[in-house]
C-alpha positions in Angstrom: 111.9 78.6 83.5 108.8 76.7 82.5 105.7 78.2 81.0 103.8 78.0 84.3 106.6 79.9 86.1 106.6 82.6 83.4 102.9 82.9 83.8 103.1 83.1 87.6 105.9 85.7 87.4 103.8 87.8 85.0 100.8 87.6 87.3 103.0 88.8 90.2 104.4 91.7 88.2 100.8 92.7 87.1 99.6 92.5 90.7 102.6 94.7 91.8 101.7 97.3 89.1 98.1 97.2 90.2 99.2 97.9 93.8 101.1 101.0 92.8 98.3 102.1 90.5 95.8 101.9 93.4 98.1 103.8 95.7 98.7 106.5 93.1 95.0 107.0 92.4 94.1 107.0 96.1 96.5 109.8 97.1 93.7 112.2 96.6 91.8 110.6 99.5 94.8 111.2 101.9 93.7 114.8 102.6 90.3 113.5 103.7 91.4 110.5 105.7 94.2 110.8 108.3 94.3 107.0 108.6 94.9 106.5 104.9 97.4 109.3 104.8 99.4 107.6 107.6 99.1 104.3 105.8 100.6 105.8 102.6 103.3 107.7 104.6 104.4 104.4 106.1 104.8 102.9 102.6 103.3 99.6 103.7 102.4 99.0 100.0 106.1 98.3 99.4 105.9 95.4 101.8 102.8 94.1 100.1 104.5 94.4 96.7 107.6 92.6 98.0 105.4 89.8 99.5 103.6 89.3 96.2 106.8 89.2 94.2 108.4 86.7 96.5 105.4 84.5 96.3 105.2 84.5 92.5 108.9 84.6 91.6 110.4 81.3 90.3 113.0 79.6 92.5 115.9 80.7 90.2 114.8 84.3 90.4 114.3 84.1 94.1 117.8 82.7 94.6 119.3 85.4 92.4 117.6 88.2 94.3 118.4 86.7 97.7 121.9 88.3 97.6 120.3 91.7 97.0 118.0 91.2 100.0 121.0 90.3 102.2 122.8 93.5 101.0 119.7 95.5 101.8 119.6 93.9 105.3 123.3 94.8 105.9 122.7 98.4 104.8 119.6 98.8 106.9 121.3 97.4 110.0 124.3 99.7 109.5 122.2 102.8 108.9 119.9 102.1 111.8 122.8 101.5 114.2 124.5 104.7 112.9 121.3 106.8 113.5 121.0 105.5 117.1 124.8 106.1 117.6 124.4 109.7 116.3 121.8 110.2 119.0 124.5 109.6 121.7 125.9 113.1 121.4 127.9 114.1 124.4 126.8 117.7 123.9 123.2 116.7 124.7 123.9 114.5 127.7 123.7 117.5 129.9 119.9 117.7 129.1 119.4 114.4 130.9 118.0 114.6 134.4 118.4 112.2 137.2 114.7 111.3 137.1 114.9 110.6 133.4 117.9 108.3 133.8 116.1 106.3 136.5 113.0 106.1 134.4 115.0 104.8 131.4 116.5 102.2 133.6 113.1 101.2 135.0 111.8 101.1 131.5 114.5 98.6 130.4 114.1 96.4 133.5 110.3 96.3 133.2 110.6 95.4 129.5 113.0 92.5 130.2 110.6 91.1 132.9 107.6 91.4 130.7 109.3 89.7 127.7 110.7 87.0 129.9 107.3 86.3 131.5 105.5 86.1 128.1 108.3 84.0 126.6 108.2 81.6 129.5 104.5 81.1 129.0 105.1 80.5 125.3 107.9 78.1 125.8 105.8 76.1 128.4 103.0 75.8 125.9 104.9 74.9 122.7 107.1 72.2 124.3 110.8 71.6 124.9 112.3 72.0 121.4 113.2 75.6 122.5 115.4 74.3 125.3 119.1 75.1 125.6 121.3 78.1 124.8 119.2 79.0 121.8 116.2 79.9 124.0 118.4 82.4 125.9 119.7 83.9 122.7 116.2 84.4 121.3 115.1 86.0 124.6 118.0 88.5 124.4 117.1 89.3 120.8 113.3 89.7 121.7 114.2 92.0 124.6 116.3 94.1 122.2 113.5 94.2 119.7 111.1 95.5 122.3 113.5 98.1 123.7 114.6 99.1 120.3 111.1 100.1 119.3 111.3 103.2 121.4 110.8 106.3 119.2 113.7 108.7 119.0 112.8 112.3 119.8 114.4 115.2 117.9 115.5 118.2 120.0 115.9 121.8 118.7 118.7 124.3 119.2 117.0 127.3 120.6 119.9 129.6 119.9 120.0 129.0 116.1 116.7 127.4 115.4 118.3 124.4 113.8 118.1 120.8 114.7 120.5 120.0 117.5 120.1 116.2 117.1 118.2 113.4 118.6 117.6 113.2 122.3 119.9 110.5 123.8 118.0 107.6 125.1 119.0 104.3 126.7 116.1 102.4 125.1 117.4 102.1 121.5 121.0 101.7 122.6 120.1 98.9 125.0 117.9 97.4 122.4 120.7 97.2 119.9 123.1 95.8 122.5 120.7 93.1 123.6 119.6 92.2 120.1 123.2 92.0 118.9 124.1 89.8 121.9 121.3 87.4 121.0 122.1 87.4 117.3 125.8 86.7 117.8 125.0 83.8 120.2 122.8 82.3 117.6 125.5 82.8 114.9 128.2 81.4 117.2 131.6 81.0 115.4 135.2 82.2 115.3 137.6 83.9 113.0 141.3 84.5 112.9 143.1 87.9 112.9 146.7 88.1 111.5 149.2 90.5 113.1 152.4 90.6 111.0 154.3 92.8 113.4 153.2 91.3 116.7 153.4 88.0 118.7 151.4 85.8 118.3 150.9 86.6 114.7 147.5 84.9 114.5 144.7 85.6 117.1 141.6 83.4 117.1 138.6 85.5 118.1 135.7 83.5 119.7 133.1 84.1 122.3 130.9 87.1 122.9 133.5 89.2 124.7 136.0 89.0 121.9 133.2 89.7 119.4 132.2 92.8 121.3 135.7 94.1 121.4 136.2 93.6 117.7 132.8 95.2 116.9 134.0 98.3 118.8 137.3 98.3 116.9 135.6 97.9 113.5 132.9 100.5 114.4 135.6 103.0 115.5 137.5 102.4 112.2 134.4 102.9 110.1 133.5 106.1 112.0 137.1 107.4 111.6 137.1 106.6 107.8 133.7 108.2 107.3 134.8 111.3 109.3 137.9 111.8 107.2 136.2 111.1 103.9 133.4 113.6 104.5 135.4 116.6 105.7 135.9 118.3 102.3 132.9 116.9 100.5 129.8 118.8 99.2 126.7 118.3 101.3 124.8 116.6 98.5 127.4 113.8 98.4 127.6 113.1 102.1 125.0 110.3 102.2 126.7 108.3 99.5 130.0 108.3 101.3 128.3 107.5 104.6 126.4 104.6 103.0 129.6 103.3 101.2 131.5 103.3 104.5 128.7 101.5 106.3 128.3 98.9 103.6 132.0 98.2 103.7 132.3 98.0 107.5 129.0 96.1 108.1 129.7 93.7 105.3 133.0 92.8 106.9 131.3 92.4 110.2 128.7 90.0 108.8 131.4 88.0 107.0 133.3 87.7 110.3 130.3 86.7 112.3 130.1 90.1 114.1 126.9 92.2 114.4 126.4 95.0 111.9 124.1 96.8 114.3 126.9 97.2 116.8 129.3 98.3 114.2 126.9 101.0 113.0 126.2 102.1 116.6 129.9 102.5 117.5 130.5 104.3 114.1 127.6 106.7 114.8 128.8 107.5 118.3 132.4 108.1 117.0 131.2 110.2 114.0 128.8 112.5 115.8 131.3 113.4 118.6 134.4 113.7 116.4 133.2 115.3 113.1 133.4 119.0 112.4 130.2 118.7 110.2 127.9 117.5 112.9 124.8 119.4 111.7 125.4 118.4 108.0 125.6 114.7 109.0 122.4 114.9 111.0 120.5 116.7 108.2 121.9 114.1 105.7 120.7 111.2 107.8 117.2 112.8 108.2 116.9 113.3 104.5 118.1 109.8 103.9 115.3 108.4 106.0 113.0 108.4 102.9 115.3 105.9 101.3 115.3 103.7 104.4 111.4 103.9 104.7 111.3 102.7 101.1 113.8 99.9 101.2 112.9 98.5 104.7 109.2 97.6 104.0 110.2 96.1 100.6 113.0 94.0 102.1 110.6 92.8 105.0 107.9 91.8 102.5 110.3 90.0 100.2 112.0 88.1 103.1 108.7 87.2 104.7 107.3 85.8 101.4 110.5 83.8 100.8 110.5 82.3 104.3 106.8 81.4 104.1 107.4 79.6 100.8 110.2 77.6 102.4 108.7 76.8 105.8 105.2 78.2 106.3 104.2 80.3 109.2 104.5 79.6 113.0 101.3 81.1 114.3 102.2 80.4 117.9 105.4 82.4 117.6 103.6 85.2 115.8 101.2 85.3 118.7 104.1 85.7 121.2 105.5 88.6 119.2 102.1 90.3 118.9 101.6 89.9 122.7 104.9 91.5 123.4 104.2 94.5 121.0 100.5 95.0 121.6 100.3 94.2 125.3 103.8 94.4 126.8 104.9 97.7 125.1 101.9 99.8 126.0 101.7 98.5 129.6 105.4 99.1 130.3 105.6 102.5 128.6 102.4 103.9 130.2 103.3 102.3 133.6 106.8 103.8 133.7 106.5 107.1 131.9 102.8 108.1 132.4 102.4 106.4 135.8 105.6 106.3 137.8 107.2 109.3 136.0 104.2 111.6 136.9 104.1 110.3 140.5 107.8 111.0 141.2 108.6 114.0 139.1 105.8 115.4 136.9 107.9 118.4 135.7 110.8 116.2 134.6 108.5 114.1 132.4 106.9 117.2 131.0 110.3 118.5 129.9 111.1 115.4 127.9 108.2 116.2 125.6 106.8 112.7 125.7 103.1 112.6 124.8 100.7 109.6 125.1 100.8 109.1 121.4 104.6 108.7 121.5 104.1 105.8 124.0 102.1 103.9 121.3 104.5 104.3 118.4 107.0 101.6 117.3 110.3 102.8 115.7 111.5 101.3 112.4 114.5 99.9 114.4 112.2 97.1 115.6 111.7 96.1 112.0 115.4 96.2 111.3 116.1 94.0 114.3 113.4 91.6 113.3 114.9 91.4 109.8 118.2 90.4 111.2 116.7 87.9 113.6 114.5 86.3 110.9 117.7 85.5 108.9 119.0 83.2 111.7 115.7 81.6 112.9 114.0 78.7 111.3 112.0 79.7 108.2 108.5 79.4 109.8 109.5 81.4 112.9 111.3 84.0 110.9 108.3 84.6 108.7 106.0 84.8 111.8 108.4 87.3 113.4 108.4 89.6 110.4 104.6 89.4 109.9 103.9 90.0 113.6 106.3 93.0 113.8 104.9 94.6 110.6 101.3 94.1 111.7 102.0 95.2 115.3 103.8 98.4 114.1 100.8 99.4 111.9 98.2 98.6 114.6 100.2 100.6 117.2 100.4 103.5 114.8 96.7 103.5 114.3 96.2 103.4 118.1 98.6 106.4 118.3 96.6 108.3 115.7 93.3 107.5 117.6 94.9 108.7 120.9 96.1 111.9 119.3 92.6 112.5 117.8 90.9 111.9 121.1 93.2 114.0 123.1 92.9 116.8 120.5 89.1 116.6 120.6 89.2 116.7 124.4 91.6 119.7 124.4 89.4 121.5 121.9 86.3 120.9 124.0 88.0 122.1 127.2 89.2 125.2 125.4 85.6 125.9 124.2 84.3 125.4 127.7 86.9 127.8 129.2 85.9 130.5 126.7 
């Protein structure tokens, strides 16, 4: 490295230390400012630190750390898929009502229509270089990103007072399916599977249908291995074995051109319905969310900076993503759940526990999907996607805090009047 590169790296490290020093000193303000407290809890400063380091790191260092960023992306995709798969607990499906199922279906269809409409306007404005199968694949992935942003809701076990799991929802599952469908179409390829005791001995897997089947097979194997490996293990070691199994399975999936999100989803569904340590697995995943909330913003910031250095930023594509998140998401959610749901069955919607602030939140799964999609898009569009999802998630969270504050103030005023 030259003297200028050393100086730039030193300035980047000093800026990163300065970011953490400011955050550490400002924790005292968190008790007086709900907005700042939410900002610190979201750990956005990790994204800022990753962005600064990627801008200032020399090319050799950036290439060396690119492998670590890819490993982090595989882990995050696997753990996000596993968490969503663990929400598909057959014991909790009985809590679904017919109205809720129809609202979930309407929610998905409305999202697909809104994303398609906004994307068609964008494609018409930017020109014809998006034509062809790639446009369809990107549309699938964007629909999955929007659907996957639906917040998972935790349900309680009234009998024991312990967490019974996450309420099953078609939104995150459909989001992962559509996002994986688009990502595998963009990463189109084939691989061979050898069968020493069968005929033919070599099977060439190509196409989406074959990839889906092998994702199910690989995910089921990962779930089975993790289930067997964690049966006689102390609770404190569970997360390490789950993470190791996911890294192995999802790394194999990525090497074969399969989708790690799908592998994690199938593994989670298998694990939560087959394991004898269901509550221990759920508690372990909940405690491990702190690690995910630390690694995810840092990986997003680093990847965004690396992509900006390579190709710049596509502002038009960033505008499309922000329009989907800031306009499409609130309109569809409030229209379906707060509008149609209350018209057709107000009691069923009330039993789901969905509040207006929940309709404005974006789950971290949207960032995980964006991280995977940014890796297969051109550099300028990938950087725009990550920037737009990160900014959109923070703006929606601030809107949710404002809505909760306003509704709390109105509830307090009404209570005072009633007295």
